[in-house]
N, C-alpha and C positions, 0 to 999 in steps of 0.2 A: 504494500500500500504506500509506504513512504517513498519507494523508488518511483512509483507512478506519479506521485505528487511532485517530486524533484524533476522528473522528465517534463511534466506539464509546465512547471515554472520555467524551465530552460527554453522550451518551445515558445512560450509566451514572451519571454525576454528577447529571443532572437527575432520573433515576428515583430515585436515592438521596435527593435533596432532597425529592421528592414523597412518597416512602414515609415519610421521617422526619417531615415536617410533617403528613401525612395522619393520623398517629396522635395529633396534638395540634392539633385544629382551632382551639382558642381562641388558640393561639400561632403557628399555622402560616401558611405562604404557600400560597395556592391555585394550583393548576395547572389552568386551564380547558382545555376542548378546544381543540386548535390550530385557528386559523382557516384558511380556505382561503388559498392563496397570495395575498398582498396586493401587487398590482403597483404599481409607482411610476407616477404619472400622467405625470411628466416625468423626464428624466434628472437625477440630482442635480447640483447646482452645486458642492457642496463636495467636499473630499478624502475618500477612502474611509474613513479612520480616524474621521471625524466622525459616522458612522452605525453603528447596531448591526447585527449579522448578522441578516438576515431569517429565517434558519433558527432561531436561538437566541432572538431577541427580536423577534417580529413586532409586539409591542405588544398591550395588552389594555385594554379599558375596563370601568368599573364600570357594569353595566347598570341599576343603581338610580338613576344620575344621568341625568336627562333634561332636555330643554329646558324642560319645565314646572316642574321643581323646582330649577333652578340658584340661584335667589335664596334658597332655604332650605338649600342644600348648599354647593356650591363657592364661592359669592359671599359666604358668611358668614366674616368674619375668624376665623382660627384653625381653619378646616375641615381643612387639611392636617395640622396637628399632631394632630388627633383621629384621623385615619385612618392616619397613617404608621406602619408596623410599628416596633416597638422595636429599638434598636441591638443588643440581645442576640441578636436574630434576624438582622438585616441584616449584622452584622459577619461572622458565619459564612458567610452566603450570598455576601457580597462575595468572599471567598477562593475559594469553589467556582465562582462565575460567572467570576471572573478566570481561573481555571485552564481552564474550559471554552472561554473565548475565547483561550487561549494567551497571556495577558498576565502578565507578571512584574513584579517591582519593588515599590516601596513602596506599600502600600495607600493611603497619604495622597495619592498622585499621581492617584487615581481617586475619582470619586463613583459610588456605586451608584445609578444614575439610573433613574427610572421613565420609559421611553420616551414613553408617553402620560402627561403629568404629572398628578399628583393634582389640581392646581388646574384641570385641564381634564377631569376625570372619568376619569382613568386608574385602572386597578385597582391598589389599594394593596398587595394581597397575592398578586399573580400573578407567578410566576417568569418567565413569558413577557413580562412588561412591565419586566423589570429587565436592566440591562447595565452593565458597567464603563466609564464615560465618563471619559476623561482630562481633566485640567485644562489640560494643555499637550501639544502646541502648539494654538494657536487656529486654527480655531474648536473650542472644547471645552465643558466643562461650564458654565463661567461665561457664555459666550455663549449657550448653549442656555437657561440660566435667564432671560436677558433676553428671549428670544423667548417663553418660557412666560409670563412676567409681562405682557408686552405683549398677548398673545392673551387672557390671563385678564381684563385690563381691558376689552378689546373685547367679550368674551362677556358679562361682567357689566353692561356699559353697553348691550347690545343691538345693537352695531354689526355683529357677526357671530354666527352660530349656534355652538352647542357642536360640532356635527359639522364645521363649516368649520374651527374651531380644531384639532380632533383630526386632521382630514385634513391641515392645514398642517404639523403636526408629523410625522405619519406619512410624508407624501409628500416633504417636504424642509425640515426646520427651518432648514438653513443658508441657504436662499433667503430665509426670513423674517428671519434675522439680517442678511443683506446689505441687505434692504429697510429694516430699522430703522436700521442703521448709515448708510445713505445719506441718511436723513431728518434726521440730526443734524449 
């Protein structure tokens, strides 16, 4: 019964966010059609808290970013600053998304993170790509940022494809962090 109530609250919050921002498309956060269930290719290596809920945050990509245009989009310095939603929007969303996730506490303990990062072609203004990622305990937001940066460098240098990088985040970013940490 409690689970059904929580799910209903989450759905109502997300619908409210959608309706609120749908009326202001220039300032809003897009809610794309929900993708089909995205299965994990392997069992995650990290603790459950290190990953977003697949139901609330399956991840979303910006379909205008392709392998053919990465050198003129995500690989250009300053790209993420140009596409990142403004704080006046994300601060309100952060509270709502934290509530949907059942997270409480100081907002400063969490980063409103794009699951598929902007520097890897993640959708900047899709609610389905946002989740409250804790800084602590590790692995958390700072460790995921390291993985995102490493994958971004590999994509922009041509070592891996954009899709491979997006899949690495979606399937198990902690596995990527473990790999980076073991190399140092």
